[in-house]
C-alpha positions as a Markdown table, in Angstrom:
| # | Residue | x | y | z |
|---|---|---|---|---|
| 1 | Met | 111.1 | 121.6 | 79.5 |
| 2 | Arg | 108.3 | 119.0 | 79.0 |
| 3 | Ala | 109.4 | 116.0 | 80.9 |
| 4 | Gln | 108.6 | 112.6 | 79.4 |
| 5 | Val | 109.7 | 109.0 | 79.5 |
| 6 | Ala | 113.4 | 108.7 | 78.3 |
| 7 | Ser | 114.2 | 112.4 | 78.7 |
| 8 | Ile | 117.7 | 113.1 | 80.0 |
| 9 | Ile | 117.8 | 115.6 | 82.9 |
| 10 | Ala | 120.9 | 117.5 | 84.0 |
| 11 | Gly | 122.9 | 115.2 | 81.5 |
| 12 | Arg | 122.7 | 112.1 | 83.7 |
| 13 | Phe | 119.1 | 111.3 | 84.8 |
| 14 | Arg | 117.1 | 109.3 | 82.4 |
| 15 | Leu | 113.4 | 109.4 | 83.2 |
| 16 | Leu | 111.6 | 105.8 | 83.3 |
| 17 | Glu | 108.1 | 106.6 | 84.6 |
| 18 | Arg | 106.1 | 109.4 | 86.4 |
| 19 | Ala | 105.8 | 108.2 | 89.9 |
| 20 | Gly | 103.4 | 111.2 | 91.0 |
| 21 | Ser | 102.6 | 114.9 | 90.5 |
| 22 | Gly | 101.2 | 117.8 | 92.5 |
| 23 | Ala | 100.8 | 121.4 | 92.1 |
| 24 | Thr | 104.4 | 122.6 | 92.2 |
| 25 | Ser | 106.3 | 119.4 | 91.2 |
| 26 | Ser | 106.3 | 115.9 | 89.6 |
| 27 | Val | 108.2 | 112.9 | 90.8 |
| 28 | Trp | 109.8 | 110.3 | 88.4 |
| 29 | Arg | 111.6 | 107.1 | 88.7 |
| 30 | Ala | 114.7 | 107.6 | 86.9 |
| 31 | Val | 118.2 | 106.0 | 86.3 |
| 32 | Asp | 121.3 | 107.9 | 87.4 |
| 33 | Ala | 124.0 | 107.4 | 84.9 |
| 34 | Arg | 126.8 | 108.1 | 87.4 |
| 35 | Ile | 125.8 | 105.6 | 90.1 |
| 36 | His | 124.0 | 103.1 | 87.7 |
| 37 | Asp | 121.0 | 103.0 | 90.1 |
| 38 | Gln | 117.4 | 103.9 | 90.3 |
| 39 | Val | 116.6 | 107.3 | 91.9 |
| 40 | Ala | 113.7 | 109.4 | 92.6 |
| 41 | Leu | 113.8 | 112.5 | 90.5 |
| 42 | Lys | 111.6 | 115.5 | 91.6 |
| 43 | Leu | 111.1 | 118.2 | 89.0 |
| 44 | Phe | 109.8 | 121.6 | 90.0 |
| 45 | Val | 107.9 | 124.1 | 88.0 |
| 46 | Ala | 109.8 | 127.4 | 87.7 |
| 47 | Asn | 108.1 | 129.9 | 89.9 |
| 48 | Ala | 108.6 | 131.6 | 93.4 |
| 49 | Glu | 106.7 | 129.3 | 95.4 |
| 50 | Ser | 108.3 | 126.0 | 93.9 |
| 51 | Asn | 111.6 | 127.5 | 94.3 |
| 52 | Ala | 111.1 | 128.1 | 97.9 |
| 53 | Arg | 109.8 | 124.5 | 98.3 |
| 54 | Trp | 112.9 | 123.3 | 96.4 |
| 55 | Arg | 115.2 | 125.2 | 98.8 |
| 56 | Gly | 113.3 | 123.7 | 101.9 |
| 57 | Glu | 113.4 | 120.3 | 100.6 |
| 58 | Val | 117.1 | 120.3 | 99.7 |
| 59 | Ala | 117.9 | 121.8 | 103.2 |
| 60 | Ala | 115.7 | 119.1 | 104.9 |
| 61 | Leu | 117.3 | 116.3 | 103.2 |
| 62 | Ser | 120.7 | 117.7 | 104.0 |
| 63 | Ile | 120.0 | 117.9 | 107.6 |
| 64 | Val | 118.3 | 114.4 | 108.2 |
| 65 | Gln | 120.3 | 111.2 | 107.6 |
| 66 | His | 118.1 | 108.2 | 108.3 |
| 67 | Pro | 117.7 | 104.9 | 106.7 |
| 68 | Arg | 113.9 | 105.3 | 106.3 |
| 69 | Val | 114.2 | 109.0 | 104.9 |
| 70 | Pro | 115.2 | 109.4 | 101.2 |
| 71 | Ser | 118.9 | 110.3 | 100.9 |
| 72 | Leu | 119.9 | 113.4 | 98.9 |
| 73 | Ile | 121.8 | 112.5 | 95.8 |
| 74 | Ala | 122.1 | 115.8 | 93.8 |
| 75 | Ala | 120.2 | 118.9 | 93.4 |
| 76 | Gly | 120.2 | 121.8 | 90.9 |
| 77 | Gly | 118.6 | 123.2 | 87.7 |
| 78 | Asp | 118.3 | 121.7 | 84.3 |
| 79 | Glu | 118.5 | 124.2 | 81.5 |
| 80 | Ala | 116.5 | 123.7 | 78.4 |
| 81 | Asp | 114.9 | 126.0 | 75.9 |
| 82 | Gly | 115.9 | 128.9 | 78.0 |
| 83 | Val | 113.9 | 127.6 | 81.0 |
| 84 | Arg | 115.6 | 126.3 | 84.3 |
| 85 | Thr | 113.9 | 123.5 | 85.9 |
| 86 | Pro | 115.0 | 122.9 | 89.5 |
| 87 | Tyr | 115.3 | 119.3 | 90.4 |
| 88 | Ile | 116.2 | 117.1 | 93.4 |
| 89 | Ala | 117.6 | 113.4 | 92.9 |
| 90 | Met | 116.9 | 111.2 | 95.9 |
| 91 | Ser | 117.4 | 107.6 | 96.7 |
| 92 | Trp | 114.6 | 105.6 | 95.2 |
| 93 | Thr | 112.0 | 104.1 | 98.1 |
| 94 | Glu | 110.7 | 100.8 | 97.0 |
| 95 | Gly | 107.3 | 99.6 | 98.0 |
| 96 | Arg | 103.7 | 100.6 | 98.1 |
| 97 | Ser | 102.2 | 103.3 | 100.2 |
| 98 | Leu | 100.4 | 102.6 | 103.5 |
| 99 | Arg | 97.2 | 103.9 | 101.6 |
| 100 | Glu | 97.4 | 101.0 | 99.2 |
| 101 | Ala | 97.9 | 98.6 | 102.2 |
| 102 | Leu | 94.8 | 99.9 | 104.1 |
| 103 | Arg | 91.8 | 97.6 | 103.7 |
| 104 | Gly | 89.4 | 98.2 | 106.7 |
| 105 | Pro | 90.2 | 98.1 | 110.4 |
| 106 | Met | 93.4 | 96.5 | 111.5 |
| 107 | Ser | 94.1 | 94.9 | 114.8 |
| 108 | Ser | 95.3 | 96.9 | 117.6 |
| 109 | Ser | 98.7 | 95.3 | 117.7 |
| 110 | Thr | 99.2 | 96.0 | 114.1 |
| 111 | Val | 98.4 | 99.6 | 114.5 |
| 112 | Gln | 100.9 | 99.8 | 117.3 |
| 113 | Arg | 103.4 | 98.3 | 115.0 |
| 114 | Ile | 102.4 | 100.8 | 112.3 |
| 115 | Gly | 102.8 | 103.7 | 114.8 |
| 116 | Leu | 106.2 | 102.6 | 116.0 |
| 117 | Ala | 107.3 | 102.2 | 112.4 |
| 118 | Ala | 106.2 | 105.6 | 111.4 |
| 119 | Cys | 107.8 | 107.2 | 114.7 |
| 120 | Asp | 111.2 | 106.0 | 113.5 |
| 121 | Pro | 111.8 | 108.4 | 110.7 |
| 122 | Leu | 109.5 | 111.1 | 112.1 |
| 123 | Thr | 111.6 | 111.2 | 115.3 |
| 124 | Ala | 114.8 | 111.8 | 113.2 |
| 125 | Leu | 113.0 | 114.9 | 111.7 |
| 126 | His | 111.8 | 116.2 | 115.0 |
| 127 | Asp | 115.2 | 115.5 | 116.6 |
| 128 | Lys | 116.8 | 117.7 | 113.9 |
| 129 | Gly | 114.2 | 120.6 | 114.6 |
| 130 | Leu | 112.0 | 120.0 | 111.6 |
| 131 | Val | 108.3 | 119.3 | 111.1 |
| 132 | His | 107.1 | 117.4 | 108.0 |
| 133 | Arg | 103.7 | 119.0 | 108.0 |
| 134 | Asp | 102.0 | 116.4 | 105.6 |
| 135 | Ile | 101.9 | 113.1 | 107.3 |
| 136 | Lys | 99.2 | 110.8 | 105.5 |
| 137 | Pro | 99.0 | 107.3 | 104.4 |
| 138 | Glu | 100.4 | 108.2 | 101.0 |
| 139 | His | 103.7 | 109.5 | 102.3 |
| 140 | Leu | 104.3 | 106.4 | 104.4 |
| 141 | Ile | 105.9 | 103.6 | 102.3 |
| 142 | Val | 105.5 | 99.9 | 103.3 |
| 143 | Asp | 108.9 | 98.1 | 103.0 |
| 144 | Pro | 108.2 | 95.1 | 100.4 |
| 145 | Ala | 110.3 | 92.6 | 102.4 |
| 146 | Leu | 109.7 | 93.7 | 105.9 |
| 147 | Gly | 106.0 | 94.8 | 105.8 |
| 148 | Leu | 104.2 | 97.3 | 108.1 |
| 149 | Ala | 106.7 | 97.0 | 110.9 |
| 150 | His | 109.0 | 99.1 | 108.7 |
| 151 | Leu | 107.8 | 102.3 | 107.1 |
| 152 | Ser | 109.8 | 105.0 | 105.0 |
| 153 | Leu | 108.6 | 108.6 | 105.3 |
| 154 | Ile | 108.8 | 110.5 | 101.9 |
| 155 | Asp | 108.0 | 114.0 | 100.4 |
| 156 | Leu | 109.8 | 116.6 | 102.6 |
| 157 | Gly | 108.5 | 119.2 | 100.4 |
| 158 | Ile | 106.7 | 121.6 | 102.9 |
| 159 | Thr | 108.9 | 120.6 | 105.9 |
| 160 | Ser | 109.6 | 123.6 | 108.1 |
| 161 | Arg | 111.7 | 124.3 | 111.2 |
| 162 | Ile | 110.2 | 124.1 | 114.5 |
| 163 | His | 108.9 | 127.7 | 115.9 |
| 164 | Ser | 109.1 | 129.2 | 112.3 |
| 165 | Thr | 105.8 | 130.9 | 111.3 |
| 166 | Pro | 104.8 | 129.9 | 107.7 |
| 167 | Ser | 101.9 | 131.7 | 105.9 |
| 168 | Leu | 99.0 | 130.2 | 104.3 |
| 169 | Ser | 99.3 | 129.9 | 100.6 |
| 170 | Ser | 97.5 | 132.7 | 98.6 |
| 171 | Asp | 95.2 | 130.2 | 96.9 |
| 172 | Ala | 95.3 | 126.9 | 98.9 |
| 173 | Ile | 96.1 | 125.6 | 102.3 |
| 174 | Val | 99.4 | 123.8 | 102.5 |
| 175 | Gly | 99.0 | 120.2 | 103.3 |
| 176 | Thr | 96.2 | 117.7 | 103.1 |
| 177 | Leu | 92.9 | 118.6 | 104.7 |
| 178 | Gly | 91.6 | 115.7 | 107.0 |
| 179 | Tyr | 95.0 | 115.2 | 108.3 |
| 180 | Leu | 96.0 | 118.8 | 109.4 |
| 181 | Pro | 95.4 | 120.1 | 112.8 |
| 182 | Pro | 93.1 | 123.0 | 113.5 |
| 183 | Glu | 95.9 | 125.4 | 114.4 |
| 184 | Gln | 97.5 | 124.9 | 111.1 |
| 185 | Leu | 94.4 | 126.1 | 109.3 |
| 186 | Ile | 94.1 | 129.6 | 110.8 |
| 187 | Asp | 95.5 | 132.6 | 109.3 |
| 188 | Pro | 98.1 | 133.6 | 110.6 |
| 189 | Pro | 98.8 | 130.1 | 111.6 |
| 190 | Ala | 100.6 | 129.2 | 115.0 |
| 191 | Ala | 104.4 | 128.7 | 115.0 |
| 192 | Val | 105.4 | 125.3 | 113.6 |
| 193 | Asp | 105.3 | 122.6 | 116.3 |
| 194 | Pro | 105.9 | 118.9 | 116.2 |
| 195 | Arg | 102.5 | 118.5 | 117.6 |
| 196 | Trp | 101.3 | 119.3 | 114.1 |
| 197 | Asp | 102.8 | 115.9 | 112.9 |
| 198 | Val | 101.4 | 114.2 | 116.0 |
| 199 | Phe | 98.1 | 115.2 | 115.1 |
| 200 | Ser | 98.5 | 114.0 | 111.5 |
| 201 | Leu | 100.0 | 110.7 | 112.7 |
| 202 | Gly | 96.9 | 110.3 | 115.1 |
| 203 | Cys | 94.7 | 110.6 | 111.9 |
| 204 | Val | 96.6 | 107.9 | 110.3 |
| 205 | Leu | 96.5 | 105.6 | 113.3 |
| 206 | Phe | 92.9 | 106.3 | 113.7 |
| 207 | Glu | 92.2 | 105.4 | 110.0 |
| 208 | Cys | 94.3 | 102.2 | 110.4 |
| 209 | Ala | 92.3 | 101.2 | 113.7 |
| 210 | Thr | 88.8 | 102.0 | 112.4 |
| 211 | Gly | 89.0 | 101.9 | 108.6 |
| 212 | Val | 87.8 | 105.5 | 108.6 |
| 213 | Ala | 89.6 | 108.9 | 108.3 |
| 214 | Pro | 88.5 | 110.8 | 111.4 |
| 215 | Phe | 88.0 | 114.2 | 109.7 |
| 216 | Gly | 87.2 | 112.9 | 106.1 |
| 217 | Gly | 84.4 | 114.7 | 104.4 |
| 218 | Arg | 82.3 | 114.8 | 101.3 |
| 219 | Asp | 84.8 | 117.5 | 100.0 |
| 220 | Ala | 87.4 | 119.9 | 101.1 |
| 221 | Thr | 85.0 | 122.4 | 102.7 |
| 222 | Asp | 83.3 | 119.4 | 104.6 |
| 223 | Ala | 86.8 | 118.2 | 105.8 |
| 224 | Leu | 87.9 | 121.7 | 106.8 |
| 225 | Ala | 84.7 | 122.2 | 108.8 |
| 226 | Arg | 84.9 | 118.9 | 110.6 |
| 227 | Thr | 88.5 | 119.6 | 111.6 |
| 228 | Leu | 87.9 | 123.1 | 113.0 |
| 229 | Val | 84.4 | 122.5 | 114.6 |
| 230 | Ala | 84.1 | 119.0 | 115.7 |
| 231 | Pro | 86.6 | 116.8 | 117.8 |
| 232 | Ala | 87.5 | 113.4 | 116.4 |
| 233 | Pro | 85.3 | 110.6 | 117.6 |
| 234 | Asp | 86.2 | 108.0 | 120.0 |
| 235 | Pro | 87.9 | 105.2 | 117.8 |
| 236 | Arg | 85.8 | 102.6 | 119.7 |
| 237 | Ser | 82.6 | 104.2 | 118.7 |
| 238 | Ile | 83.3 | 103.1 | 115.2 |
| 239 | Glu | 85.4 | 99.9 | 115.8 |
| 240 | Pro | 84.7 | 98.4 | 119.1 |
| 241 | Ser | 87.5 | 96.0 | 118.9 |
| 242 | Val | 90.3 | 98.9 | 119.3 |
| 243 | Ala | 92.1 | 98.4 | 122.5 |
| 244 | Pro | 91.1 | 100.9 | 125.1 |
| 245 | Pro | 94.7 | 102.1 | 125.7 |
| 246 | Leu | 95.4 | 102.5 | 122.1 |
| 247 | Ala | 92.0 | 104.4 | 121.6 |
| 248 | Ala | 93.1 | 106.7 | 124.4 |
| 249 | Leu | 96.4 | 107.5 | 122.9 |
| 250 | Ile | 94.9 | 108.2 | 119.5 |
| 251 | Thr | 92.3 | 110.5 | 121.2 |
| 252 | Ala | 95.1 | 112.4 | 123.0 |
| 253 | Met | 96.9 | 112.7 | 119.6 |
| 254 | Leu | 94.0 | 114.2 | 118.1 |
| 255 | Ser | 93.1 | 116.6 | 120.8 |
| 256 | Pro | 92.1 | 120.0 | 119.2 |
| 257 | Arg | 94.3 | 121.7 | 121.8 |
| 258 | Ala | 98.0 | 121.2 | 120.9 |
| 259 | Ala | 99.2 | 121.4 | 124.5 |
| 260 | Glu | 97.1 | 118.2 | 125.4 |
| 261 | Arg | 98.9 | 116.1 | 122.6 |
| 262 | Pro | 102.2 | 114.2 | 123.3 |
| 263 | Ala | 105.1 | 116.5 | 122.6 |
| 264 | Asp | 106.6 | 114.9 | 119.5 |
| 265 | Ala | 107.2 | 111.7 | 117.7 |
| 266 | Arg | 109.7 | 110.4 | 120.5 |
| 267 | Ala | 106.9 | 111.0 | 122.9 |
| 268 | Val | 104.4 | 109.0 | 120.9 |
| 269 | Cys | 107.1 | 106.1 | 120.5 |
| 270 | Thr | 107.4 | 106.1 | 124.1 |
| 271 | Ser | 103.7 | 105.7 | 124.8 |
| 272 | Leu | 103.1 | 103.2 | 122.0 |
| 273 | Ser | 106.0 | 101.0 | 123.2 |
| 274 | Ala | 104.4 | 101.0 | 126.8 |
| 275 | Leu | 101.1 | 99.7 | 125.6 |
| 276 | Ser | 100.4 | 95.9 | 126.4 |
| 277 | Leu | 98.3 | 94.6 | 123.7 |
| 278 | Ala | 97.1 | 91.2 | 122.7 |
| 279 | Pro | 98.9 | 89.6 | 119.6 |
| 280 | Asp | 97.0 | 89.6 | 116.3 |
| 281 | Glu | 93.8 | 87.7 | 116.0 |
| 282 | Pro | 92.2 | 88.5 | 112.7 |
| 283 | Ala | 88.5 | 88.5 | 113.3 |
| 284 | Ser | 85.9 | 87.7 | 110.7 |
| 285 | Arg | 83.0 | 88.9 | 112.7 |
| 286 | Phe | 82.0 | 91.0 | 115.6 |
| 287 | Glu | 79.5 | 89.5 | 118.1 |
| 288 | Ala | 77.8 | 92.7 | 119.3 |
| 289 | Arg | 74.1 | 93.6 | 118.7 |
| 290 | Gly | 73.4 | 96.7 | 116.6 |
| 291 | His | 75.1 | 96.6 | 113.2 |
| 292 | Leu | 74.1 | 98.1 | 109.9 |
| 293 | Ala | 75.0 | 97.7 | 106.2 |
| 294 | Val | 73.9 | 100.7 | 104.4 |
| 295 | Ile | 73.6 | 101.4 | 100.6 |
| 296 | Val | 73.3 | 104.7 | 99.3 |
| 297 | Ala | 72.4 | 105.4 | 95.7 |
| 298 | Leu | 72.8 | 108.9 | 94.2 |
| 299 | Pro | 71.1 | 109.8 | 91.0 |
| 300 | Asp | 71.7 | 112.4 | 88.4 |
| 301 | Ala | 75.2 | 111.2 | 87.4 |
| 302 | Thr | 75.2 | 113.7 | 84.5 |
| 303 | Arg | 75.7 | 116.6 | 87.0 |
| 304 | Asp | 79.2 | 117.2 | 88.7 |
| 305 | Ala | 79.4 | 114.5 | 91.2 |
| 306 | Arg | 81.2 | 116.7 | 93.7 |
| 307 | Ala | 78.3 | 119.4 | 93.4 |
| 308 | Thr | 75.6 | 116.9 | 94.5 |
| 309 | Thr | 74.9 | 115.5 | 97.9 |
| 310 | Pro | 72.0 | 113.6 | 99.1 |
| 311 | Leu | 69.1 | 115.7 | 100.4 |
| 312 | Leu | 68.2 | 114.2 | 103.7 |
| 313 | Val | 64.3 | 114.7 | 103.4 |
| 314 | Ala | 61.9 | 111.8 | 102.7 |
| 315 | Ser | 59.8 | 111.8 | 99.6 |
| 316 | Pro | 56.1 | 111.0 | 99.8 |
| 317 | Glu | 56.8 | 107.6 | 98.4 |
| 318 | Ser | 59.5 | 106.9 | 100.5 |
| 319 | Glu | 58.7 | 103.4 | 101.6 |
| 320 | Ser | 57.9 | 101.9 | 98.4 |
| 321 | Cys | 60.8 | 103.5 | 96.4 |
| 322 | Val | 62.4 | 100.0 | 95.5 |
| 323 | Glu | 60.8 | 96.8 | 94.3 |
| 324 | Arg | 61.0 | 94.3 | 97.1 |
| 325 | Thr | 62.4 | 91.7 | 94.7 |
| 326 | Leu | 65.6 | 93.8 | 94.6 |
| 327 | Leu | 66.1 | 93.8 | 98.2 |
| 328 | Pro | 66.9 | 91.2 | 100.9 |
| 329 | Lys | 64.0 | 90.1 | 102.9 |
| 330 | Asp | 65.0 | 92.0 | 105.9 |
| 331 | Ala | 66.2 | 95.2 | 104.2 |
| 332 | Arg | 64.4 | 98.5 | 104.5 |
| 333 | Ala | 64.4 | 101.2 | 101.9 |
| 334 | Arg | 63.8 | 105.0 | 101.8 |
| 335 | Ala | 63.9 | 107.5 | 99.0 |
| 336 | Leu | 65.1 | 111.0 | 99.6 |
| 337 | Ala | 63.6 | 114.3 | 98.2 |
| 338 | Asp | 66.2 | 114.5 | 95.4 |
| 339 | Gly | 65.9 | 111.0 | 94.1 |
| 340 | Ser | 68.6 | 109.4 | 96.2 |
| 341 | Ile | 67.8 | 106.1 | 97.8 |
| 342 | Val | 68.9 | 104.7 | 101.2 |
| 343 | Val | 68.8 | 101.0 | 101.8 |
| 344 | Trp | 69.9 | 99.4 | 104.9 |
| 345 | Ile | 70.1 | 95.9 | 106.6 |
| 346 | Ala | 70.1 | 95.5 | 110.3 |
| 347 | Ala | 72.2 | 92.7 | 111.8 |
| 348 | Asn | 73.4 | 91.3 | 115.1 |
| 349 | Val | 76.6 | 90.3 | 113.7 |
| 350 | Leu | 79.0 | 92.2 | 111.3 |
| 351 | Asp | 80.6 | 89.7 | 109.1 |
| 352 | Ser | 81.5 | 88.6 | 105.6 |
| 353 | Ala | 77.9 | 87.3 | 104.8 |
| 354 | Leu | 76.4 | 90.7 | 105.6 |
| 355 | Ala | 78.8 | 92.6 | 103.6 |
| 356 | Val | 78.4 | 90.3 | 100.5 |
| 357 | Arg | 74.5 | 90.4 | 100.7 |
| 358 | Ala | 74.7 | 94.3 | 100.8 |
| 359 | Ile | 77.1 | 94.3 | 97.8 |
| 360 | Gln | 74.8 | 92.1 | 95.8 |
| 361 | Cys | 71.8 | 94.2 | 96.6 |
| 362 | Ala | 73.8 | 97.4 | 95.3 |
| 363 | Leu | 74.8 | 95.4 | 92.1 |
| 364 | Leu | 71.1 | 94.6 | 91.5 |
| 365 | Leu | 70.2 | 98.3 | 92.1 |
| 366 | Ala | 73.0 | 99.4 | 89.7 |
| 367 | Gln | 71.7 | 97.0 | 87.1 |
| 368 | Arg | 68.3 | 98.7 | 87.4 |
| 369 | Asp | 69.6 | 102.2 | 87.4 |
| 370 | Pro | 73.2 | 102.2 | 85.6 |
| 371 | Ala | 73.4 | 105.9 | 85.7 |
| 372 | Ala | 73.4 | 106.3 | 89.5 |
| 373 | Arg | 76.4 | 106.0 | 91.8 |
| 374 | Phe | 76.3 | 103.5 | 94.7 |
| 375 | Cys | 78.3 | 103.1 | 98.0 |
| 376 | Val | 78.0 | 100.4 | 100.5 |
| 377 | Ala | 79.3 | 100.8 | 104.1 |
| 378 | Leu | 79.2 | 98.8 | 107.3 |
| 379 | Ser | 79.4 | 99.8 | 111.0 |
| 380 | Glu | 77.8 | 99.7 | 114.4 |
| 381 | Gly | 74.2 | 101.4 | 114.3 |
| 382 | Arg | 70.5 | 101.0 | 114.5 |
| 383 | Thr | 67.5 | 102.3 | 113.1 |
| 384 | His | 66.3 | 105.6 | 114.6 |
| 385 | Ala | 63.0 | 107.3 | 113.9 |
| 386 | Gly | 62.7 | 105.4 | 110.5 |
| 387 | Trp | 66.3 | 106.0 | 109.4 |
| 388 | Pro | 69.7 | 104.3 | 109.7 |
| 389 | Ala | 71.7 | 105.9 | 112.5 |
| 390 | Gly | 75.5 | 105.3 | 112.8 |
| 391 | Pro | 78.8 | 105.7 | 111.0 |
| 392 | Ala | 78.0 | 103.6 | 108.0 |
| 393 | Phe | 75.3 | 106.0 | 106.9 |
| 394 | Glu | 77.5 | 109.0 | 107.1 |
| 395 | Arg | 80.4 | 107.2 | 105.5 |
| 396 | Ala | 78.2 | 106.0 | 102.5 |
| 397 | Leu | 76.8 | 109.7 | 102.1 |
| 398 | Ser | 80.3 | 111.0 | 102.1 |
| 399 | Leu | 81.9 | 108.3 | 99.7 |
| 400 | Val | 79.2 | 108.0 | 97.1 |
| 401 | Val | 79.5 | 111.7 | 95.8 |
| 402 | Asp | 82.9 | 110.8 | 94.4 |
| 403 | Ala | 81.8 | 107.6 | 92.9 |
| 404 | Glu | 81.6 | 107.1 | 89.1 |
| 405 | Pro | 78.3 | 106.7 | 87.4 |
| 406 | Gly | 77.1 | 103.0 | 87.4 |
| 407 | Ser | 79.9 | 102.0 | 90.0 |
| 408 | Val | 79.5 | 100.3 | 93.3 |
| 409 | Ser | 81.9 | 101.7 | 95.9 |
| 410 | Leu | 82.7 | 100.1 | 99.3 |
| 411 | Asp | 83.8 | 101.7 | 102.4 |
| 412 | Pro | 87.1 | 100.1 | 103.9 |
| 413 | Val | 85.1 | 98.3 | 106.7 |
| 414 | Cys | 82.8 | 96.6 | 104.0 |
| 415 | Ala | 85.9 | 95.8 | 101.8 |
| 416 | Arg | 87.6 | 94.1 | 104.7 |
| 417 | Phe | 84.8 | 91.7 | 105.1 |
| 418 | Ala | 84.2 | 91.2 | 101.5 |
| 419 | Asp | 87.8 | 90.7 | 100.6 |
| 420 | Gly | 88.6 | 87.5 | 98.8 |
| 421 | Val | 84.8 | 87.0 | 97.9 |
| 422 | Ile | 84.1 | 90.2 | 96.0 |
| 423 | Pro | 86.7 | 91.4 | 93.3 |
| 424 | Met | 87.5 | 94.9 | 94.2 |
| 425 | Ser | 90.1 | 97.7 | 93.6 |
| 426 | Pro | 91.4 | 100.4 | 95.9 |
| 427 | Arg | 90.6 | 103.9 | 94.8 |
| 428 | Gly | 91.4 | 106.6 | 97.2 |
| 429 | Gly | 89.7 | 106.2 | 100.5 |
| 430 | Arg | 87.3 | 103.6 | 99.1 |
| 431 | Phe | 87.1 | 100.4 | 97.0 |
| 432 | Val | 85.4 | 99.8 | 93.8 |
| 433 | Val | 83.9 | 96.4 | 92.8 |
| 434 | Arg | 85.9 | 95.5 | 89.6 |
| 435 | Arg | 83.2 | 93.4 | 87.7 |
| 436 | Ala | 79.8 | 92.1 | 87.8 |
| 437 | Ile | 79.2 | 88.9 | 90.0 |
| 438 | Ala | 76.2 | 86.6 | 90.5 |
| 439 | Val | 73.6 | 88.4 | 92.5 |
| 440 | Asp | 70.7 | 87.1 | 94.7 |
| 441 | Cys | 69.1 | 89.1 | 97.3 |
| 442 | Gly | 66.5 | 86.7 | 98.2 |
| 443 | Ser | 67.8 | 85.8 | 101.5 |
């Protein structure tokens, strides 16, 4: 059956709009004619893998009863044109995802509230002997009335029982790379453990605290390698304002050794509750020496963006690659051997003015070369051996490969400082400048 708006499923559910889709299913906002209310209707493709996920999700929804977890309304199979389409009807969860709410580093007390809010429904799963296995910002829904202090946990599609031993899919890793613990990526994987979810939640809290995903990469292979090979960085190395006790807890949650993590969501909740943190004081600047705004321009946009990454070798004309009239007076630029360009501005203060200057410079460069892709990132850092050194450079390199030709993307830290000054729209893990603005890089 080809699902579309206004289709009637199982004689009672009228589809209103598609809310999301994946490899084995699609989720629709629908109206249930029996209860006269909106529901989330999940339609599965008809094959062995999706049938197994359907059974698992129905079982999980039947076991867990919690106000921040969708309630099971109905499940079955819709027959049309000789094809049976499995479906699950759940209560509709109103609100936007935590991903949509992320806009650069949040205060430590806000991250604490987010962690406690996420632990509420996750503890309900763990107490019932279940592990979600796909905790990420997209699956945490912010209550539209109560805000970040109340999150709902959705998509129990790959939930598994504790101590079971799932196998890796024949063609893909089950879950979301960048949020999965290393023991979930080996074959055969370790037995299912609540510490899997603890690791994933640690990734979420790290991203909330720093504006950066701890294991984010240029592509799936990069994210996989980072998870398996390198431990997560200290959150304070990226965002110095993270409270030390919160940073220590996040670091423990992200330990590559499962035994060193908190045992489950209830243990995380206990640790978060015990933290004594200062109340929110939204800062507009950081008064520490050694910060960088980094712009990376990646050319050759006619090629597959995901197949190109900047080649970190300077070209012979490296120092004269950009006309000085296009750069702020205190900026430096170098060209790479593949034609990519790196521009950076060193500053003692990380603030809105620095972010806007860097974005204005990127817009000028984009006017000069509309086929290239651009990304602007901010962080602690310094110039080392004639190159920018620090998280901003790495983030700009990582994000630019997914940018659209002619666009200017911002990392979450830059977006936070430019918010309200530069029009932008969220797109995945970055923000895109929505329209041209007046630019002047003379100062």
